[in-house]
Phi, psi and omega in degrees: 000132183248147167232155188300156180299322181296314179297319176302315181297318179296311180297316178294322179292320177293326179292321178298313177300317175304311180298322177295316180300311181298336181264006171283106193279143175277347177285148184285339183216181184303158191239152169110180179263297185298334183309316185284331171297312178296322178299317175300314183290323175298316176307313186295321176300316180294319184287315188264341181077015181196163177267098185287354175272000175283095178256352189199149178308325178287352175293329177307319185254010176079019183258023183225144180307147182057041179226174179208143176304132198265351187304305186291312177305320180291318178301311181296318178300316181295319178295318182297316183292322182285335183254347188056034176258146182292156191295328179297318179291326176295323180290327175290319176296315178304319179296317181294319179296317183290327176299320179287325181294327181297325179297312186280332171297311178297323181296315177297314182297318179295318180302327180281337176284313181208114182284072178228123186299318176301311177303314182298317179296315184295317177299312180298319177298305184297319182295306188290333181259007182289154184294323179298313182295317184294321184306312183262015172227031173243098178054042177234162177231034180296134183298324184289342178299305181304319181301308182295326179287327182280329187310315176302325178290326174298314182295321181298313182292320180301315181287335178284346180300332179299332184259310183248079193302298188293309187297310183286331174295320179293316178293326179294320181294317180300312177301320178298322179290322175298320177294323177297325183271005182258310183199159181286003169305344184305336178298327179284349177287332186300311176301331182290313180298320179298316179298325177298312186285332173298315180294317179302318183297315181291327176294321177294317178297325179296320176294324180294317183292330175296320178297323181273006180060028174259127182237122177270123180300136181293327181295326178293320179295319177301315179296319181293322177298315184292318179297323181294321177298316182293320184294310184297325181288324188275336183302309181295332181298326182268333181270332175065002183294324178286326177304312189287349180264000180274114180306320181293321179293320179292322180294320178286345178064035181287136187263277186294164180297322182286331171290319179299321174297319179296316178300318181296312184297321179293328173299312181296319177298316184297321190260331172280324177101184189288342178295351183303330186296336182275354176296324180297312180295319177297317180295316184295314180298316181295317182295318186272352179298135177272152177060047181293143175278170182306313186294330180284321176298319180300317181296319180293315183292322176301324180288326172300316183291327183272347185309314183298334188272357183294343179284343178271071187293336180308316181261320189288339182295338175264318185294319184289349185302319183302318181282324176300317182286336173296314178296317179296320178298320176301309183296316180294320179298321178296322179292318182295330186256001181298327184285357181265004184269355181279160189271326181267152185294320181293312179296326178299313180298316181295315180292323181299315180299319178300316185285326179292321178297321176298319181295317179295323179295315179302313182293321175296318178297321176303314180296321180297316178301314179297312181300322180301310182288333182283319189234301187298312177296329175297322182281314183290317185233076186303140174296161179297170184308331190275008177266330176208168183272126180280160184302320180295323177294318178298318180295322177296321177295325175295319177299316178300317181302322188272339190231353181239139180224021177225169189291149186244150167250182185201172174252347179218119187296323179292318178299316182297320180298319181290317178290331176300315183296325179281314188279330187061021176264127184309126180232131187310123182201154180266199174062213180297329180292316182298322178288322184293321185263007171084010172289335162259128178290332175193174180293338181285000173294343181237157172272143187238134179249143178260129179275151176284137177296348176274350182265154176298322181301329180300322184265344176267316186251349178104169184297330182230142181221164171291136176295130181301149183069006178275133180304132174211173193300321180302319179296319181292323174300318179296315179299318182287326179294329183269004181237163177279163186298329182263010180283174178304317181296320178295315180292337179272314189272333182296311175290326184298321182258006177056047182278129183236343183222161177229136169259132175238130171266099190298133179091353181244305179265132172220076188259168177297321183294319183292320181296326178287328173297317178302323184285323194245346187240171185261139174273124182265333186208143180206115179248024182086349177227314182253126175242142173242128181242143174270135175278000000 
């Protein structure tokens, strides 16, 4: 089904405006956890002119201890240096850019699956305005955001390799390398590529069987695909190995299989949105459709390959979105075109109006659901302090930037990371930040263990990890927090890390170390939330 270029332009312009409006945050400053780690690393690239956390080739993609995937810090630093805009404003601009990119990435991906203008628009609409996509593209710099926004373009190029072999293979490889340097989601790309080559192999086999006059009934193939999906989906349900590899499941302490299933489904509904109910209809229609094209077979087989990983909802609730919204788009397009199937002109017009009105109501309801969680829920039930940076924390970071030029300690690591991002004054931290700012003198400060490629840990934590029970900065921080300033731990770690100041988040941290600082040291700054003490 085609719509005029003028109507397409109006619809896309409206969708761009809607995406920008939905990403205008009610929070006063940047949002999230990983955002501030990436903010600090992006600051370091601008300051040092290099990624000081690169200690090994695998550090580039975040698969080595004390490293982080490098794509987003480099992009943010590049934008900041080219525009001379502060990093927080760059992150806001970056979120808007990704929101617009999501529209056209989903539009291209939908077009290669089904060249139907209504379908392409509905997929772009549903994908870009879904709660899960908006959550990680509203004033955030989370690495998985860039991955999820680029992924539809990867699917588009992968499927186009059948037509433009050399050109699209090169572009697909380039996008794959960018995804590799963006997030560990790259593991989920493997089943997608496997699914693609499975379909290619069956198409080649189909040509061979036609030559030999052997015809495989399509209904039999449909049954096999559906049974394969069920088998792949149910295997982890009984083994539970993938359940136990999900960080969110572990954190929530969810117990029985059925409770785990309920928890998983609630996650998908929350982040895909109310349109998730149409995935069943879209899947059933696609499965039962006769004379399916290559791209439609690819979608079905890719879902089979991804089925076992649906239990890792912490990551899959965003990764699966691209495929979920293709199925949703199929169902919604069928609703939009259902009124054109009648025989008489009068009935056709009446039914078309009814079905189009129903579609508009569904999309409005979806936007209301998204808007509620974007803004109203945020205002009515504000998230805890660790969801976004409060104004006083930001002001405290500005004071540190103007008045402190030596290393800082803290009573709350998240608060310290946020003030570090604003102030750019080194604050004791582990991981890639610790290596970048010299708290680790070198990668040799920790012991490194190599994981077996046959282990689950290899794919969750990476090929190399810090050896368990090996001393590292996070452990030293815990020891110092639990000791007084004049204790053996204090006399050991304060000079080791050249600590001269302490940040206190009033009302959150109450450690032995902070209480001893209150007794013995001078308070330099207090804005009612953030206090700065001289050691």
